[in-house]
BAFI-3210 file (N, C-alpha, C; in Angstrom, 3 decimals, decimal comma, padded with zeros to 6 digits):
// residues 200
n [1|2|3|4|5|6|7|8|9|10|11|12|13|14|15|16|17|18|19|20|21|22|23|24|25|26|27|28|29|30|31|32|33|34|35|36|37|38|39|40|41|42|43|44|45|46|47|48|49|50|51|52|53|54|55|56|57|58|59|60|61|62|63|64|65|66|67|68|69|70|71|72|73|74|75|76|77|78|79|80|81|82|83|84|85|86|87|88|89|90|91|92|93|94|95|96|97|98|99|100|101|102|103|104|105|106|107|108|109|110|111|112|113|114|115|116|117|118|119|120|121|122|123|124|125|126|127|128|129|130|131|132|133|134|135|136|137|138|139|140|141|142|143|144|145|146|147|148|149|150|151|152|153|154|155|156|157|158|159|160|161|162|163|164|165|166|167|168|169|170|171|172|173|174|175|176|177|178|179|180|181|182|183|184|185|186|187|188|189|190|191|192|193|194|195|196|197|198|199|200]
n.u [-051,642|-049,296|-049,529|-049,698|-052,291|-052,470|-050,312|-050,795|-053,285|-053,475|-052,403|-053,982|-056,500|-056,120|-055,913|-058,338|-060,272|-060,415|-062,370|-064,665|-067,346|-067,164|-069,051|-069,931|-070,546|-072,104|-073,068|-076,111|-077,375|-079,663|-079,164|-079,618|-078,505|-076,579|-075,983|-074,037|-073,019|-069,616|-068,278|-065,636|-064,758|-066,017|-067,939|-070,619|-071,021|-068,643|-065,116|-062,994|-059,579|-057,418|-054,549|-053,011|-049,977|-047,465|-048,945|-051,676|-053,922|-056,919|-057,818|-060,443|-062,211|-064,630|-067,782|-068,216|-070,734|-072,463|-074,573|-073,120|-070,941|-071,830|-072,781|-070,412|-069,162|-070,802|-070,535|-067,564|-066,925|-066,715|-067,556|-066,175|-067,089|-066,259|-067,224|-066,025|-066,897|-065,651|-063,612|-064,945|-064,621|-064,808|-064,263|-064,333|-063,843|-063,174|-063,130|-061,861|-062,682|-061,159|-062,086|-061,094|-061,228|-061,347|-061,060|-059,490|-057,226|-054,650|-051,685|-050,381|-052,418|-053,938|-052,217|-052,188|-054,813|-054,781|-052,944|-054,393|-056,529|-055,355|-054,453|-056,679|-058,792|-059,698|-062,348|-063,466|-063,028|-064,727|-067,215|-067,585|-068,461|-071,065|-074,657|-075,900|-075,774|-078,522|-080,533|-083,711|-084,226|-084,671|-086,909|-087,556|-085,471|-082,521|-079,719|-076,904|-073,789|-070,344|-067,049|-063,538|-060,415|-057,467|-055,433|-056,652|-057,115|-058,185|-061,731|-064,318|-066,167|-064,815|-063,697|-061,418|-061,370|-060,005|-059,677|-058,822|-058,052|-059,092|-060,023|-060,381|-062,293|-062,112|-063,383|-063,499|-065,314|-064,948|-062,934|-064,019|-063,130|-062,349|-061,027|-060,132|-058,801|-057,293|-056,280|-053,734|-051,796|-048,321|-045,852|-044,200|-045,819|-046,394|-048,430|-049,837|-050,897|-053,100|-054,072|-056,812|-058,224|-061,556|-064,913|-066,696]
n.v [053,235|052,615|050,803|048,298|047,303|045,976|044,305|042,871|041,605|041,072|038,724|036,741|037,537|037,184|034,387|033,410|034,742|033,427|031,590|032,721|035,057|038,413|041,372|044,373|047,672|050,603|054,046|055,053|057,217|058,339|058,593|056,412|053,313|050,844|047,542|044,621|041,245|040,534|038,523|036,333|034,625|034,019|035,957|038,092|040,581|041,408|040,892|039,900|040,579|040,633|042,361|045,397|045,133|045,627|047,172|048,427|048,662|047,544|045,397|045,054|043,420|044,380|044,745|047,368|048,205|047,838|048,945|049,899|051,348|053,877|054,729|054,938|056,966|059,032|059,072|058,461|056,446|053,416|050,399|047,341|044,176|041,309|038,189|035,523|032,310|030,097|031,083|033,006|035,728|039,146|041,519|044,861|047,116|050,291|052,915|055,075|054,727|054,179|054,210|052,467|052,507|051,820|054,364|055,851|058,478|058,161|056,570|054,717|053,699|052,500|050,487|048,982|048,109|046,536|044,571|043,406|042,358|040,345|038,740|037,465|034,567|032,962|032,248|033,964|036,410|036,160|036,734|039,436|039,899|039,309|040,077|043,366|043,742|043,674|044,506|043,688|040,232|038,511|035,906|034,139|033,914|032,049|031,694|033,612|032,480|033,021|033,712|034,166|035,379|034,478|036,403|038,800|042,248|044,141|044,295|046,768|046,770|045,946|046,791|048,073|048,278|050,154|050,084|052,251|051,912|053,640|053,206|050,502|048,001|045,527|042,511|039,941|037,316|034,998|035,548|037,725|040,276|043,473|045,673|048,853|050,424|053,311|055,493|057,951|060,726|061,233|063,786|063,617|062,875|060,206|057,349|056,298|053,929|053,689|051,992|050,999|049,507|048,625|048,457|045,447]
n.w [071,916|069,454|066,463|063,855|062,066|059,643|059,616|061,928|061,522|058,866|057,579|058,697|057,797|055,043|054,861|056,042|054,585|052,242|052,491|053,449|053,084|052,804|053,645|051,960|052,542|051,315|050,696|049,433|046,770|047,745|050,360|051,877|053,401|051,634|051,030|050,352|049,670|049,208|047,072|047,391|045,472|042,667|042,333|041,177|042,417|043,497|044,120|046,427|046,751|048,430|049,799|048,618|047,316|049,738|051,369|053,468|051,998|050,525|047,896|045,559|043,052|040,679|038,904|036,733|036,035|038,077|040,815|042,957|042,048|041,142|043,597|045,062|043,678|044,355|047,136|048,421|050,345|052,226|054,008|054,936|056,120|057,899|059,272|061,057|061,484|062,697|064,379|065,760|065,258|064,302|061,767|061,001|058,527|057,641|055,243|052,614|049,159|046,083|042,724|039,996|036,662|033,081|032,077|033,661|034,310|035,255|034,537|036,170|037,783|035,784|035,022|037,357|037,316|035,005|035,767|037,825|036,400|034,757|036,758|037,590|037,298|034,195|034,096|035,957|034,659|032,489|033,517|033,325|030,808|030,708|030,536|031,548|035,033|037,311|035,584|034,019|033,288|030,373|030,257|028,269|026,556|025,867|028,082|027,247|025,851|026,415|025,201|025,699|024,813|026,488|026,437|026,117|026,773|029,737|029,925|029,345|031,454|033,682|036,860|039,251|042,652|045,272|048,577|051,053|054,206|057,173|059,613|061,826|063,255|065,564|066,761|069,107|069,982|071,419|073,249|074,359|073,577|072,306|069,941|068,676|065,827|064,691|062,131|061,432|060,163|060,591|061,394|059,244|057,244|057,105|057,298|060,297|062,771|065,534|068,411|070,529|073,362|073,745|075,101|074,441]
ca.u [-050,548|-049,114|-049,381|-050,021|-053,243|-052,245|-049,362|-051,376|-054,433|-053,483|-052,188|-055,162|-057,560|-055,816|-056,224|-059,730|-061,144|-060,550|-063,492|-065,797|-067,784|-067,365|-070,086|-069,424|-071,623|-071,898|-074,188|-076,796|-077,599|-080,793|-078,711|-079,884|-077,396|-076,656|-075,049|-074,040|-071,914|-068,523|-067,877|-064,190|-064,418|-066,373|-069,234|-070,929|-070,985|-067,283|-064,157|-061,922|-058,299|-056,335|-053,965|-052,243|-048,553|-047,188|-049,709|-052,904|-055,041|-057,601|-058,239|-061,669|-062,587|-066,079|-068,368|-068,480|-072,137|-073,265|-075,035|-072,171|-070,005|-072,459|-072,840|-069,073|-068,894|-071,574|-069,922|-066,465|-066,550|-067,355|-067,101|-066,181|-067,251|-066,135|-067,397|-065,485|-067,662|-064,787|-062,852|-065,835|-064,008|-065,396|-063,422|-065,021|-062,775|-063,817|-062,183|-062,185|-062,516|-060,854|-062,610|-060,188|-061,791|-060,521|-060,934|-058,662|-056,142|-053,345|-051,146|-050,046|-053,676|-054,316|-051,367|-052,701|-056,052|-054,418|-052,339|-055,475|-057,305|-054,651|-054,295|-057,947|-058,988|-060,445|-063,764|-063,843|-063,055|-065,890|-068,406|-067,737|-069,066|-072,488|-075,551|-075,823|-076,379|-079,600|-081,582|-084,601|-083,676|-085,701|-087,012|-087,757|-084,225|-081,504|-078,572|-075,834|-072,486|-069,282|-065,681|-062,576|-059,015|-056,752|-054,548|-057,462|-056,946|-059,389|-062,927|-064,772|-066,942|-063,956|-063,220|-060,606|-061,631|-058,946|-060,159|-057,726|-058,700|-058,679|-060,502|-060,637|-062,909|-061,874|-064,127|-063,296|-066,364|-064,452|-062,159|-064,734|-062,134|-062,631|-060,012|-060,351|-057,573|-057,556|-055,056|-053,466|-050,494|-047,371|-045,322|-043,538|-046,831|-046,481|-049,633|-049,601|-052,095|-053,149|-055,102|-057,386|-059,141|-062,844|-065,872|-067,322]
ca.v [052,366|052,610|049,447|048,184|046,212|045,186|043,254|042,053|040,847|040,880|037,334|035,996|037,883|036,557|032,964|033,141|035,327|032,471|030,702|033,465|036,130|039,676|042,279|045,717|048,650|051,935|054,965|055,347|058,629|058,782|058,660|055,143|052,354|049,822|046,508|043,414|040,326|040,599|037,136|036,267|033,626|034,395|036,610|039,257|041,856|041,827|039,808|040,306|040,140|040,814|043,680|045,957|045,104|045,499|048,198|047,955|048,936|046,317|045,357|044,333|043,487|044,475|045,118|048,803|048,472|047,630|050,168|050,396|052,298|055,200|055,102|055,347|058,270|059,996|059,107|057,500|055,735|052,114|049,567|045,911|043,449|039,854|037,450|034,187|031,478|029,184|031,783|033,979|037,048|040,072|042,634|045,924|047,945|051,475|053,789|055,695|053,805|054,690|053,388|052,518|051,887|051,989|055,782|056,515|059,204|057,850|055,341|053,757|053,041|051,636|049,300|048,190|047,469|045,480|043,486|042,743|041,612|039,134|037,884|036,756|033,382|033,223|032,126|035,213|037,477|035,968|037,304|040,848|039,933|038,995|041,243|044,319|043,277|044,503|044,741|042,529|039,114|037,889|034,495|033,307|033,796|031,226|032,449|033,645|031,921|033,936|033,209|035,261|035,008|034,784|037,560|039,999|043,283|044,310|044,793|048,046|046,604|045,547|047,876|047,742|049,139|050,179|050,647|052,717|051,936|054,623|052,740|049,065|047,549|044,085|041,926|038,509|036,920|033,929|036,171|038,929|041,329|044,378|046,696|049,757|050,991|054,558|055,960|059,383|060,975|061,911|065,042|063,317|062,457|058,749|056,842|055,536|053,365|053,703|051,051|051,199|048,456|049,197|047,474|044,706]
ca.w [071,493|068,007|065,938|062,429|061,929|058,426|059,988|062,976|061,079|057,425|057,190|059,110|056,850|053,762|054,937|056,344|053,567|051,148|052,741|053,966|052,203|053,506|053,157|051,671|052,666|050,760|050,921|048,186|046,463|048,567|051,743|052,542|053,309|050,592|051,467|049,537|049,891|048,243|046,886|047,180|044,458|041,308|042,419|040,363|043,123|043,789|044,281|047,334|046,208|049,374|049,993|047,517|047,649|051,164|052,074|054,102|051,093|050,120|046,498|045,225|041,646|040,577|037,623|036,711|035,737|039,273|041,470|043,941|041,442|041,228|045,003|045,491|043,073|045,139|048,466|048,205|051,560|052,361|055,118|054,701|057,370|057,901|060,523|060,872|062,403|063,445|065,419|066,401|065,119|063,334|061,336|060,265|057,957|057,088|054,569|051,326|048,041|044,748|041,640|038,848|035,467|031,889|031,732|034,670|033,633|035,843|033,942|037,230|038,130|034,671|035,080|038,485|036,848|034,064|036,549|038,547|035,405|034,353|037,938|037,776|036,468|032,967|034,435|036,613|033,643|031,616|034,150|032,942|029,485|030,875|030,448|032,656|036,287|037,853|034,602|033,854|032,530|029,526|030,613|027,090|025,811|026,547|028,599|026,242|026,198|026,021|025,181|025,848|024,646|027,731|026,292|025,932|027,800|030,559|029,246|029,899|032,686|034,803|037,718|040,425|043,802|046,277|049,836|051,913|055,520|058,176|060,911|061,890|064,501|065,706|067,875|069,333|070,911|072,296|074,328|074,785|073,379|071,186|069,714|067,555|065,262|063,961|061,474|061,282|059,553|061,477|060,855|057,977|056,285|057,082|057,944|061,513|063,364|066,982|068,859|071,858|073,801|074,095|075,552|073,330]
c.u [-050,460|-048,851|-049,765|-050,983|-053,043|-051,245|-049,989|-052,437|-054,382|-053,351|-053,405|-056,328|-057,350|-056,225|-057,716|-060,661|-061,289|-061,826|-064,731|-066,085|-067,996|-068,529|-069,470|-070,604|-071,196|-073,117|-074,805|-077,010|-078,756|-080,399|-078,957|-078,688|-077,660|-075,577|-075,168|-072,848|-070,872|-067,946|-066,388|-063,796|-064,764|-067,646|-069,384|-070,655|-069,575|-066,403|-063,014|-060,600|-057,130|-055,793|-053,116|-050,771|-048,340|-047,971|-050,900|-054,132|-055,602|-058,085|-059,510|-061,913|-064,104|-066,498|-068,748|-069,915|-073,038|-073,547|-073,983|-071,195|-070,562|-072,534|-071,480|-068,672|-069,627|-070,966|-068,829|-065,995|-067,342|-066,826|-067,248|-066,274|-067,126|-066,543|-066,975|-066,089|-066,778|-064,094|-063,681|-065,245|-064,733|-064,405|-064,299|-063,958|-063,416|-062,785|-062,714|-061,847|-062,218|-061,380|-061,703|-060,826|-060,895|-060,307|-060,077|-057,482|-054,746|-052,817|-050,766|-051,296|-054,117|-053,480|-051,801|-053,951|-055,740|-053,799|-053,415|-056,304|-056,632|-054,356|-055,564|-057,992|-059,803|-061,943|-064,281|-063,960|-064,284|-067,150|-068,653|-068,266|-070,566|-073,344|-075,476|-076,492|-077,461|-080,711|-082,467|-083,984|-084,785|-085,744|-087,119|-086,470|-083,227|-080,339|-077,449|-074,553|-071,403|-067,947|-064,738|-061,175|-058,259|-055,858|-055,310|-057,273|-058,236|-060,552|-063,443|-065,466|-066,070|-063,448|-062,400|-060,930|-060,475|-059,491|-058,959|-058,283|-058,173|-059,186|-060,819|-061,194|-062,795|-062,582|-063,870|-064,285|-065,930|-063,726|-062,855|-063,817|-062,524|-061,564|-060,447|-059,013|-057,958|-056,244|-054,965|-052,098|-049,586|-046,808|-044,631|-044,524|-046,991|-047,712|-049,267|-050,940|-051,980|-054,317|-055,570|-058,316|-060,433|-063,787|-066,515|-068,758]
c.v [052,367|051,187|049,447|047,029|045,378|044,060|042,312|041,107|040,465|039,437|036,481|036,274|037,186|035,092|032,726|033,655|034,420|031,657|031,427|034,662|037,410|040,448|043,654|046,685|049,991|052,787|055,295|056,830|059,208|058,966|057,385|054,205|051,328|048,788|045,296|042,530|040,525|039,200|037,062|035,200|034,146|035,223|037,822|040,550|042,294|040,637|040,309|039,726|040,413|042,233|044,094|046,023|044,832|046,511|047,583|048,271|047,629|046,433|044,530|044,511|043,554|044,890|046,599|049,167|048,270|048,961|050,751|051,417|053,710|055,666|055,580|056,683|059,372|060,185|058,050|056,769|054,433|051,421|048,100|045,219|041,957|039,334|036,010|033,266|030,556|029,871|032,801|035,389|037,860|041,200|043,624|046,925|049,086|052,343|054,357|054,724|054,573|053,694|053,557|051,764|052,187|053,424|056,550|057,205|058,864|056,543|054,290|052,981|052,080|050,362|048,375|047,427|046,316|044,284|042,686|041,872|040,288|038,201|037,081|035,520|033,762|033,156|033,385|036,351|037,380|036,599|038,746|041,006|039,656|040,251|042,112|043,781|044,245|044,806|043,502|041,482|038,477|036,382|033,593|033,087|032,926|032,101|032,431|033,014|032,818|033,200|034,400|034,716|035,384|036,014|038,864|040,968|043,442|044,881|046,013|047,890|046,302|046,768|047,315|048,762|049,015|050,860|050,977|052,870|053,045|054,246|051,252|048,736|046,032|043,579|040,430|038,068|035,783|034,505|037,386|040,159|042,180|045,465|047,586|050,345|052,208|055,064|057,471|059,526|061,689|063,151|064,840|062,860|060,962|058,302|055,974|055,064|053,372|052,836|051,397|050,025|049,098|048,084|046,768|045,186]
c.w [069,969|067,530|064,472|062,230|060,683|058,698|061,018|062,437|059,612|057,000|057,530|058,176|055,520|053,781|055,092|055,253|052,357|051,284|053,230|053,066|053,001|052,894|052,969|051,662|052,085|051,101|049,577|047,982|047,267|050,026|052,513|052,412|052,216|050,890|050,558|049,920|048,803|048,154|046,584|046,165|043,072|041,259|041,533|041,112|043,449|044,105|045,140|046,850|047,154|049,381|048,800|047,924|049,127|051,988|052,789|053,246|050,550|048,678|046,346|043,739|041,571|039,176|037,669|036,424|036,953|039,959|042,401|043,360|041,498|042,677|045,505|044,873|043,825|046,524|048,498|049,462|051,657|053,599|054,725|056,054|057,121|059,275|060,262|061,933|063,237|064,616|066,192|066,363|064,049|063,048|060,574|059,831|057,182|056,393|053,268|050,194|046,761|043,722|040,429|037,689|034,272|031,481|032,735|033,989|034,130|035,250|034,980|037,643|037,030|034,655|036,212|038,055|035,911|034,796|037,283|037,603|035,062|035,536|038,223|036,884|035,229|033,240|035,105|035,604|032,763|032,202|033,708|031,520|029,541|030,720|031,695|033,914|036,753|036,881|034,477|032,936|031,693|029,779|029,387|026,303|026,570|027,005|027,573|026,768|025,634|026,011|025,209|025,673|025,925|027,649|026,122|027,096|028,600|029,756|029,999|031,246|033,905|035,553|038,873|041,510|044,785|047,521|050,718|053,326|056,411|059,564|060,818|063,266|064,549|066,946|067,925|070,406|071,826|073,501|074,925|074,711|072,173|071,134|068,576|067,139|064,439|063,390|061,497|060,643|060,546|060,777|059,514|056,903|056,167|057,858|059,139|062,077|064,881|067,433|070,264|072,158|074,264|074,533|074,352|073,090]
res [m|e|t|a|p|s|q|s|f|g|f|q|l|q|l|q|a|l|f|f|f|p|a|c|a|t|v|g|s|s|g|r|p|s|n|r|t|v|n|n|a|l|g|r|c|g|d|f|r|g|f|q|g|d|s|d|k|i|q|i|h|t|d|g|r|t|r|k|i|e|e|l|k|h|c|p|f|a|e|i|c|w|y|f|t|d|s|w|e|q|f|r|i|n|g|r|v|d|v|i|d|g|l|d|p|d|p|v|n|l|q|e|r|e|n|a|w|f|a|s|s|l|k|s|r|l|q|y|l|s|p|n|p|g|l|p|c|p|t|e|e|p|a|p|e|f|s|l|d|p|s|t|a|p|v|a|a|f|c|l|l|i|l|d|p|d|q|i|d|y|l|n|l|k|n|n|e|r|l|t|f|i|s|s|q|n|v|d|g|v|k|c|w|y|s|e|t|i|n|p]
***
């Protein structure tokens, strides 16, 4: 059955993701899995920002100094997983991730990054001025305080991740229902989605 999961689930994801923290899994350079919570508010590891325009591509803001950036350059695929405790629903969204930083040669991508930067709260932007994540923290030194002019352009550490999903696994434990959505391109090069009911 041909369908569009971004229309079926997108609005629900937008609402519920405001209150729940999805996990984002990548593949490390050693071949081992690497997983972390993607904080949809002000987290260091990432910031879920919903869908790109009217598409089914998912936007995430993240710090370019985190380990996941090198992992995505090594293997540009990731999976995001949400579990919503109230509705007993799980969404697993798998796809290829584009990393857009300040050195991206595409002016359209750079504009997307700038738009994403200014769409963030000032408090969120300040996080990208903090010391490099993952490095030892000197316990004897007081935590530095930073300030940022609201009109300041995106700082070097700010990255925009665009996940282009090609497979979605939906599980509803209340209804004991599970659907899988797989994308493909038709003869006109348009992305189409096909769904199948599978065993939970």
